[in-house]
C-alpha distance (Angstrom), angle and dihedral (degrees) to the residues before:
residue distance angle dihedral
X1 . . .
X2 3.77 . .
X3 3.78 122.4 .
X4 3.74 126.2 -114.1
X5 3.79 90.3 -103.7
X6 3.79 94.3 54.8
X7 3.76 124.9 90.4
X8 3.80 95.9 -90.7
X9 3.77 132.8 50.2
X10 3.80 117.0 -95.9
X11 3.79 123.2 -121.3
X12 3.81 94.6 -103.4
X13 3.81 91.2 55.8
X14 3.79 91.8 47.1
X15 3.81 89.7 52.1
X16 3.81 92.5 50.4
X17 3.80 90.8 45.2
X18 3.80 89.9 51.8
X19 3.80 92.3 50.1
X20 3.80 92.3 47.8
X21 3.78 93.2 46.1
X22 3.81 93.1 60.0
X23 3.79 92.4 57.7
X24 3.80 95.0 39.5
X25 3.79 92.8 52.0
X26 3.81 89.0 50.4
X27 3.82 92.2 55.4
X28 3.81 95.3 46.2
X29 3.80 93.3 41.7
X30 3.80 92.2 52.1
X31 3.80 93.5 52.8
X32 3.79 94.3 51.5
X33 3.80 94.5 42.4
X34 3.81 93.0 53.1
X35 3.81 94.1 47.5
X36 3.80 91.6 58.8
X37 3.81 90.5 50.0
X38 3.83 98.5 52.1
X39 3.80 94.7 98.1
X40 3.81 91.4 50.5
X41 3.81 91.6 46.0
X42 3.79 89.1 53.5
X43 3.81 91.3 55.6
X44 3.81 98.2 40.3
X45 3.81 95.5 46.4
X46 3.82 93.1 41.1
X47 3.79 92.7 -125.6
X48 3.82 128.6 133.5
X49 3.78 116.5 -104.2
X50 3.81 89.9 -114.5
X51 3.81 88.7 61.4
X52 3.79 97.7 41.1
X53 3.80 90.9 52.8
X54 3.79 85.2 73.2
X55 3.80 86.6 73.7
X56 3.81 84.8 75.3
X57 3.80 98.4 28.3
X58 3.82 93.5 51.9
X59 3.79 89.7 50.3
X60 3.82 91.0 51.3
X61 3.80 92.2 48.0
X62 3.80 91.8 54.1
X63 3.81 89.1 48.5
X64 3.79 90.4 53.4
X65 3.80 91.5 50.7
X66 3.81 98.3 48.0
X67 3.83 103.8 36.8
X68 3.85 97.1 72.6
X69 3.81 91.6 58.0
X70 3.81 95.0 47.1
X71 3.81 93.8 92.5
X72 3.80 94.5 54.9
X73 3.82 93.0 42.7
X74 3.81 90.5 51.5
X75 3.79 92.9 51.5
X76 3.80 92.4 44.1
X77 3.82 98.8 48.4
X78 3.81 102.9 16.1
X79 3.78 131.0 -108.5
X80 3.80 94.2 -89.8
X81 3.80 96.6 54.2
X82 3.80 92.7 41.4
X83 3.80 91.8 47.8
X84 3.80 94.6 49.9
X85 3.81 92.8 44.1
X86 3.81 91.3 49.4
X87 3.78 92.9 51.0
X88 3.80 90.7 46.3
X89 3.81 91.9 51.8
X90 3.78 90.5 46.4
X91 3.81 90.8 51.2
X92 3.82 91.3 47.8
X93 3.79 90.3 51.7
X94 3.80 90.7 48.4
X95 3.79 91.7 51.7
X96 3.79 92.5 49.4
X97 3.82 90.8 47.3
X98 3.80 89.3 55.6
X99 3.82 89.1 52.1
X100 3.82 95.0 48.0
X101 3.80 116.1 122.9
X102 3.80 99.7 -171.4
X103 3.78 140.5 32.9
X104 3.80 90.8 -108.1
X105 3.79 93.0 54.7
X106 3.79 91.8 45.9
X107 3.80 92.3 51.5
X108 3.81 92.0 48.4
X109 3.79 92.6 49.7
X110 3.80 91.0 47.1
X111 3.81 88.3 57.2
X112 3.81 88.6 53.8
X113 3.79 90.0 47.6
X114 3.80 89.8 51.4
X115 3.80 92.1 55.7
X116 3.79 87.6 63.4
X117 3.78 95.8 36.9
X118 3.79 92.2 51.4
X119 3.79 90.6 64.4
X120 3.80 95.9 47.3
X121 3.81 99.3 75.2
X122 3.84 99.9 44.9
X123 3.81 94.7 39.2
X124 3.81 92.6 44.2
X125 3.79 92.8 52.4
X126 3.81 89.8 44.0
X127 3.81 89.9 56.5
X128 3.80 90.9 51.4
X129 3.81 95.3 45.1
X130 3.80 93.1 49.5
X131 3.79 92.2 50.4
X132 3.81 97.9 42.9
X133 3.80 97.7 44.1
X134 3.82 125.9 -143.7
X135 3.82 95.8 -67.1
X136 3.79 96.0 54.4
X137 3.81 102.2 29.0
X138 3.81 93.0 100.4
X139 3.78 92.2 52.9
X140 3.79 91.5 46.6
X141 3.80 93.2 49.7
X142 3.80 91.1 48.4
X143 3.79 90.1 51.3
X144 3.79 92.3 50.3
X145 3.79 93.1 40.4
X146 3.78 94.5 67.5
X147 3.83 97.6 62.2
X148 3.81 91.0 37.7
X149 3.78 91.2 55.5
X150 3.78 88.5 52.8
X151 3.81 83.5 78.6
X152 3.82 93.9 76.5
X153 3.82 87.7 47.3
X154 3.79 101.8 44.1
X155 3.80 99.3 26.7
X156 3.81 98.0 69.2
X157 3.81 91.4 41.8
X158 3.81 93.8 48.4
X159 3.78 89.8 44.3
X160 3.79 90.5 51.2
X161 3.80 92.2 49.2
X162 3.81 91.6 49.3
X163 3.79 94.1 47.6
X164 3.81 92.1 48.4
X165 3.81 98.0 43.1
X166 3.83 108.5 24.0
X167 3.82 142.5 31.7
X168 3.80 114.8 -76.2
X169 3.81 90.7 -112.9
X170 3.80 89.0 77.9
X171 3.81 91.6 70.2
X172 3.81 85.1 72.4
X173 3.79 99.9 31.9
X174 3.83 90.8 62.4
X175 3.82 88.9 67.2
X176 3.79 94.7 60.9
X177 3.84 101.2 69.4
X178 3.82 90.3 42.9
X179 3.81 89.5 52.0
X180 3.81 92.2 49.3
X181 3.82 90.8 52.2
X182 3.82 91.2 46.8
X183 3.82 92.5 51.2
X184 3.82 94.3 47.1
X185 3.80 93.1 47.5
X186 3.81 93.0 45.7
X187 3.81 92.4 48.4
X188 3.80 91.3 52.7
X189 3.79 102.4 39.1
X190 3.80 110.2 29.8
X191 3.81 120.7 87.0
X192 3.82 113.6 -112.2
X193 3.81 92.5 -131.6
X194 3.83 95.6 47.8
X195 3.79 111.0 136.7
X196 3.80 96.0 1.3
X197 3.79 114.1 145.1
X198 3.78 142.0 144.8
X199 3.78 96.8 -70.6
X200 3.78 95.1 177.2
X201 3.78 120.2 -162.3
X202 3.78 118.6 -26.9
X203 3.80 113.6 -103.9
X204 3.78 95.0 -118.7
X205 3.79 94.0 176.1
X206 3.78 91.4 52.5
X207 3.80 90.9 46.5
X208 3.80 91.5 50.7
X209 3.80 89.9 51.4
X210 3.80 104.9 38.9
X211 3.81 102.5 39.4
X212 3.83 97.3 54.4
X213 3.80 89.0 37.9
X214 3.79 92.9 58.7
X215 3.80 91.2 41.4
X216 3.81 90.4 53.0
X217 3.80 92.2 51.8
X218 3.79 92.9 47.7
X219 3.80 92.2 46.4
X220 3.80 93.6 48.2
X221 3.79 93.1 49.0
X222 3.80 90.9 48.5
X223 3.82 89.8 55.6
X224 3.81 96.6 49.5
X225 3.80 96.3 89.1
X226 3.81 95.0 39.5
X227 3.82 92.9 56.5
X228 3.77 101.6 40.4
X229 3.77 101.3 -98.7
X230 3.77 146.5 -19.7
X231 3.81 92.0 -73.6
X232 3.81 93.7 73.9
X233 3.83 112.1 105.3
X234 3.82 92.9 -126.5
X235 3.80 89.1 58.0
X236 3.80 102.4 31.3
X237 3.81 96.9 41.9
X238 3.83 98.1 58.1
X239 3.81 91.5 41.8
X240 3.80 91.9 52.3
X241 3.80 92.3 45.0
X242 3.80 90.4 46.4
X243 3.79 93.3 53.4
X244 3.80 89.5 47.0
X245 3.81 91.0 54.4
X246 3.81 91.6 46.3
X247 3.81 91.4 49.3
X248 3.80 92.0 51.6
X249 3.80 88.5 47.3
X250 3.81 90.4 53.3
X251 3.80 91.1 53.1
X252 3.79 90.5 46.0
X253 3.81 94.2 48.7
X254 3.80 92.1 54.6
X255 3.80 91.3 55.9
X256 3.80 102.5 48.1
X257 3.82 125.2 71.5
X258 3.82 96.7 -132.5
X259 3.81 110.7 27.5
X260 3.78 124.8 179.5
X261 3.82 89.1 -106.6
X262 3.79 121.4 19.6
X263 3.80 102.9 -127.5
X264 3.80 91.7 174.7
X265 3.81 86.3 81.8
X266 3.80 87.4 76.2
X267 3.79 88.4 71.6
X268 3.81 85.8 78.8
X269 3.80 111.6 85.6
X270 3.81 91.2 -149.0
X271 3.79 92.1 53.1
X272 3.82 91.1 48.0
X273 3.79 91.0 50.6
X274 3.81 92.8 48.2
X275 3.81 93.3 46.6
X276 3.80 92.5 47.6
X277 3.80 92.3 48.8
X278 3.80 91.9 48.8
X279 3.80 90.9 49.5
X280 3.80 93.4 50.3
X281 3.80 91.9 46.0
X282 3.80 91.6 51.4
X283 3.80 91.8 46.9
X284 3.80 92.9 49.7
X285 3.80 97.0 42.1
X286 3.79 103.6 37.2
X287 3.80 101.8 22.5
X288 3.79 92.8 78.8
X289 3.80 97.3 43.0
X290 3.82 92.4 91.7
X291 3.79 99.3 40.6
X292 3.80 102.2 41.7
X293 3.85 98.0 54.7
X294 3.80 90.0 52.3
X295 3.80 91.5 45.3
X296 3.79 92.6 51.8
X297 3.80 93.7 46.3
X298 3.81 103.4 36.1
X299 3.81 103.3 32.7
X300 3.80 101.4 27.4
X301 3.79 98.8 33.1
X302 3.80 95.7 -127.1
X303 3.80 121.5 155.8
X304 3.79 120.2 -111.5
X305 3.81 89.9 -105.2
X306 3.80 93.6 51.2
X307 3.80 89.9 47.8
X308 3.80 88.9 53.9
X309 3.80 92.0 49.4
X310 3.81 90.6 50.6
X311 3.81 90.3 53.7
X312 3.80 95.8 47.8
X313 3.86 98.8 81.9
X314 3.81 91.0 62.9
X315 3.79 91.2 59.9
X316 3.80 92.7 43.7
X317 3.80 92.2 57.5
X318 3.80 92.4 47.8
X319 3.82 92.4 48.9
X320 3.81 93.3 49.6
X321 3.79 93.8 50.6
X322 3.81 93.6 43.0
X323 3.81 93.2 60.9
X324 3.81 92.8 62.1
X325 3.81 95.2 42.0
X326 3.81 96.1 83.1
X327 3.80 97.2 47.5
């Protein structure tokens, strides 16, 4: 066995990376599967496409609300407990989504699912970073990134196959066995004290500013297309209010010793470069995963399966490049 400071990753890190990957793939896979199925959901639930899009928008809003607090929750309760609880909540939301009988119920249950899913990415990467250490974190993330990026490849294809050959409920049912495996493996292999630290008191002011601020921005952007452009009050108003909340949060975080998110890290040029690159990658890779499936199916008349196949090359390119990034 080689140590964490040697060229390769040690066994403990590989185990943690494997545990985290199961949950991370589940979150990414679910998002891409659902996006391909929106047109079918609109028909089967007898709801206009503008309404059914909230199946994705509601999920994204709950992500925006819960992600900022994930760091404090992880330190307070530990990575293992937070990870298992997040997967459990995600699985509960998936089960309820499969049992939904109307668009309203489905949207509400997707919000619940997003509260669990929002924790999966930050907590999963926290588990990996803590195990790998600073010298090997890039290699560990690159290793995990390849299977995670299979989500944009397999998700649309699996979603297309389900929509064509099975009831739409199966796009949510498929999450449940994966979640059960992830919980069992995490309970057996993760250390109980992983991620525990002196969390201190939660920055309630920062939480009250940042969470609704991010939700406002996400909501406003989601309404741009539906209302003919960013100039519509329903789109422009929430975006403006969201940026105002985020700006006040930034000023607040620079004045308190333990803010919800430590913005002082952006003083480092390397951190700024990494954060900017990650943001642009996410925007390019995931930003089109809602629009393109609908474009292929509604405007070009493609089936859900063909739409998934047309989306797959984007994920393939990202996965190939990710493997060499940590070398």
